[in-house]
C-alpha positions in Angstrom: 11.5 4.4 10.2 15.1 4.0 8.8 16.0 6.4 6.0 19.0 5.6 3.7 20.4 8.0 1.1 22.4 7.0 -2.0 23.8 9.6 -4.4 25.1 9.2 -7.9 26.6 12.1 -9.8 25.2 14.6 -7.3 26.3 16.2 -4.0 23.7 16.1 -1.2 24.0 19.2 1.0 23.2 18.8 4.7 20.3 21.2 4.8 18.5 19.4 1.9 19.2 16.0 3.6 17.6 17.3 6.8 14.6 18.6 4.7 14.1 15.2 3.1 14.3 13.3 6.3 11.8 15.6 8.0 9.4 15.3 5.0 9.8 11.5 4.9 8.9 11.1 8.6 5.6 12.9 7.9 4.4 10.1 5.7 4.1 8.0 8.8 1.0 9.9 9.8 -0.8 8.2 6.9 0.5 4.7 7.8 2.5 3.9 10.9 4.1 0.7 9.8 6.7 2.0 7.3 9.7 -0.2 8.0 12.4 1.6 6.0 12.9 4.0 3.1 15.6 4.4 0.5 16.2 7.6 -1.4 18.4 7.5 -4.5 19.5 10.8 -5.9 21.0 11.0 -9.4 21.8 13.7 -11.9 21.2 12.8 -15.6 20.9 14.9 -18.7 20.6 18.1 -16.8 17.9 16.9 -14.5 17.9 15.8 -10.8 16.3 12.4 -10.6 14.9 11.3 -7.2 13.7 7.7 -6.6 12.1 6.9 -3.3 11.5 3.2 -2.3 9.5 2.5 0.9 8.8 -0.8 2.6 5.3 -0.4 4.0 4.7 -3.4 6.2 6.1 -5.7 3.6 4.6 -3.9 0.5 7.2 -2.2 -1.6 6.2 1.2 -2.9 8.3 3.3 -5.3 8.0 6.9 -6.5 10.4 8.5 -9.0 10.4 12.0 -10.5 12.8 14.5 -11.9 13.2 18.3 -12.0 16.0 20.8 -12.5 15.8 21.6 -8.7 16.6 18.7 -6.3 13.9 19.8 -3.8 11.2 19.9 -6.4 12.2 16.5 -7.7 12.1 15.1 -4.2 8.7 16.7 -3.4 7.1 15.3 -6.6 8.5 11.8 -5.9 7.2 12.1 -2.3 3.7 12.9 -3.5 3.7 9.7 -5.5 4.7 7.7 -2.4 2.0 9.5 -0.3 -0.6 8.7 -2.9 0.4 5.0 -2.9 0.4 4.8 0.9 -3.0 6.3 1.1 -4.3 4.0 -1.5 -2.8 1.0 0.3 -4.3 2.0 3.6 -7.8 2.5 2.1 -7.4 -1.0 0.5 -6.6 -2.5 3.8 -9.6 -0.9 5.5 -11.9 -1.8 2.7 -10.6 -5.4 2.8 -11.3 -5.6 6.5 -14.9 -4.4 6.0 -16.0 -6.8 3.3 -15.2 -10.4 2.4 -12.6 -11.2 -0.2 -14.1 -11.3 -3.7 -13.3 -13.9 -6.3 -11.2 -12.5 -9.2 -11.0 -14.2 -12.5 -7.9 -13.9 -14.6 -7.5 -14.3 -18.4 -4.6 -16.5 -19.5 -2.9 -15.6 -22.7 -2.8 -18.7 -24.9 0.5 -17.8 -26.7 2.2 -17.8 -23.3 0.6 -21.1 -22.2 1.4 -22.9 -25.5 5.0 -21.6 -25.5 4.7 -20.2 -29.1 8.2 -19.3 -30.3 8.9 -15.9 -31.8 9.2 -15.9 -35.6 12.7 -14.5 -35.7 15.6 -16.5 -34.3 17.4 -14.1 -32.0 20.3 -14.5 -29.6 18.9 -14.2 -26.1 21.4 -12.9 -23.7 20.8 -12.4 -20.0 22.1 -8.9 -19.2 20.9 -8.5 -15.6 20.2 -10.8 -12.7 18.1 -9.8 -9.7 17.4 -11.7 -6.5 14.4 -10.8 -4.4 12.2 -12.4 -1.7 8.9 -14.0 -2.9 6.1 -13.0 -0.6 2.9 -15.0 0.2 -0.2 -13.2 -1.1 -3.4 -13.6 -3.1 -3.5 -12.9 -6.8 -5.5 -9.8 -6.1 -2.8 -8.5 -3.7 -0.1 -9.4 -6.3 -1.8 -7.3 -9.0 -2.1 -4.4 -6.6 1.6 -4.7 -5.6 2.5 -4.9 -9.3 0.5 -1.7 -10.0 2.1 0.1 -7.1 5.6 -0.7 -8.4 4.7 0.2 -12.0 5.8 -3.2 -13.3 4.3 -5.3 -16.1 4.5 -8.6 -14.1 4.9 -9.7 -10.5 6.1 -13.0 -9.0 4.6 -14.2 -5.8 3.7 -17.3 -3.7 0.0 -18.0 -3.9 -1.4 -18.3 -0.4 -4.1 -20.7 -1.5 -1.9 -23.2 -3.4 1.5 -22.5 -2.0 2.9 -22.5 -5.5 5.0 -19.7 -7.2 2.7 -17.8 -9.5 3.1 -14.8 -11.9 0.6 -12.1 -12.6 1.0 -9.9 -15.6 -0.6 -7.0 -17.4 -2.2 -7.9 -20.7 -1.9 -5.7 -23.7 -5.7 -6.0 -24.4 -6.4 -4.9 -20.8 -6.9 -6.9 -17.6 -4.4 -9.2 -15.9 -3.2 -12.7 -16.5 -2.1 -15.4 -14.0 0.5 -18.0 -14.7 0.4 -21.1 -12.6 2.6 -24.2 -12.7 1.1 -27.6 -13.5 
């Protein structure tokens, strides 16, 4: 597993870097196909913020936490990643044991009809992001979205070959957007 460190507004002492690398290598005991890991260290508002992003066999997992002490922030973020890796591994073993179940998704009619917001506002794109679109089922996409902590996720549907979006509904449950 490759481990990369990025620092912003904080100095990373060698002994803490060695401690972090040693701890990160231990998560391979839960799942042996962790391709690479990125650790971003930041200091904001009097707190150390540690963000760990791991590529677990193509599934991106992210853990972030903060504390006044750099080691404590790292340990808390690492626990988040460990929990996600264990959950992903159990999902894969459960999936191998039983057949894939059908999942129904609710579609929000406002999104489908393209209802415009009541106020006319200037919409400005303030950030652009490029990423790879992976092939997966809608169920796997919802799981990936939950692991990342996002409210939506873009993926290529393995059944139709089309680009789809799953999203978390305010009323609960998930929605699936499919092109015509």
